[in-house]
Residue, then its C-alpha position, 0 to 999 in steps of 0.5 A: m518400508i514401514k508405512g509412515s516411515k517416509s515422514s520420520p525425521e531420521l529418514r528425511a535427514k538421510l535422504s537430505l544428506a544423500h541428495k545434498g550437493k548433487r545437481t539434477s540432470p536436465e533430463t530428470k528435471a524435464k521428466l519431473r516438470e512434465t509429471t508435475r504438469l500432468t498432475w496439476t492439469n487435473q482439476e480434481t487433483r488441484n482441488a484435492r491439493s488445495n482442500g488438503i492444504r486448507a485443512a492442514k492449516c486449520v490444525p493447531g500448530v501446523k501453520e506455525h510449523m510451516s512458517k518456522v520451517l520456511r524461515e529456517a530454510f531461507k536462513r541458509p546463505d545459498a537458499k535465496r540465491h537458489q530460489q532466484i536462479a530457479a525462478a529465472e529458469r522457470a520464467a525463461r521456459p517457453g509458454v510459462k508466462e502465458t500459462k501462469s497468467k492464464c491460471m491467475k486470471a482463472v483464480w481471480s475470476d472467482p468472487d469468493y477467492r477475491q473476497n477472501v484475499r481482501e479480508s486476509i490482507k485487511h486483517a494482516k495490515n491491522l496487526p501491530e507486528s505487521k505495521q511495525k514490519t511495514s514501517a521498518s521496511m519503508k524506512i530502509i527503502a526511504n534511506r537508500p537513494e538508489q531505492r528511492d530513485r528506482v521506485s520513482k522511475q518505475s512509478k513514472e514509467r507506469w503513470s506515463n502509460p495512458e492506459f494505466k492512468k485511465q485504469r487507475i482513475v476508473a478504479m479509484s473514482g467515486q465509491n471505489s475511492p478509499n476517501w469516499r464519504g458518500g458524495l460530500s465532495f459534490e456538496p457546495y461550500c458556504p458562499k462566504f468561503n470565497n477567493e477573498f476569504k482564502e487570500r486573508v487566510r494565506v496572508f495570515f500564515d505569511r503564504r507558508c504551509l502551516l505544517c512544513g513551512k513551504e513557501e507558496i512560490d515553491n508550491g507551484k501554485r497558490l496554497s490550499v485553504h484547508h477546512c480543519d474540521y472538514d465542514k463545508e458549511v463553516c462560516c455559514n453555521d455556528r461552528p467556529p471557523i478554523f482554517a489552515a494554509v497548506c501545501c499540495r502534499h499536506n492537503t492530500l495527506a490531511n484527507h487520510d486519518r482525518e481525526r488525527w489531522r484535525l487534532i494536529f491543526h487545532r493544537i498548532i493554531e491554538e498554541v502558536y496562533g492563539g486560536k486565530c487563523y485569518y485576518t478580518k476584512e478591516e485587518f486585511y485591507n489595513l495591512p502595509e503594502p509589501h515591498 
């Protein structure tokens, strides 16, 4: 055979046609598995393979070609089902789960590998096409009651485990939290921002969430009084005090993408309430008694 002919499109097509529709015997599968296992237990082989893949992906056009080939392969009706069956067969073999777990722990113990994965995920998430795909997928899931129920059930099962809850709390506390702002939560509020003032804000908005209209009785507890400018010293400094009564859900959401929510709160309060967001003491104590 001429060197390099194995990679020619014509020969690959002939080999594919010859093997198409034929099932590999259990004995052959076992031999292939054993050969693969012995090959990959060699650290030098794994390193060489990994380095080769990295080098190939750096060549212009290779990464795109690999992606195109995989997309075309998975367009076949039987491809996905075949992958699922193969994955189930692998998982059912004794020791596969333990071996895979051991290998993944060894890989993730490398700080450089973890850092590379984090940077790759951050870069991918910020791409416009990635955001569009994620948004479309989440909308499909949200429109399927069975999917919502399944996700809700899985989440409840995970959070009912005390160990899982403890691990998540530790992992997302303090500087590990994506909402970490250098310890601002430990700073005190202005003394004028007291319970009596909060009640004046809640009553001004008729004890309904400014964003969704949920009543306080349906919220399960008193509505949160949100600082629209995220400044704890408001009421004690020269900044105009802008507050909003919000439900638990929107109080949590408003702590992400703060600049966007700040603009939303300001616009609603300016356009709907004329820039006012609470009763003065005189107005509050002169209100008619509720029936």
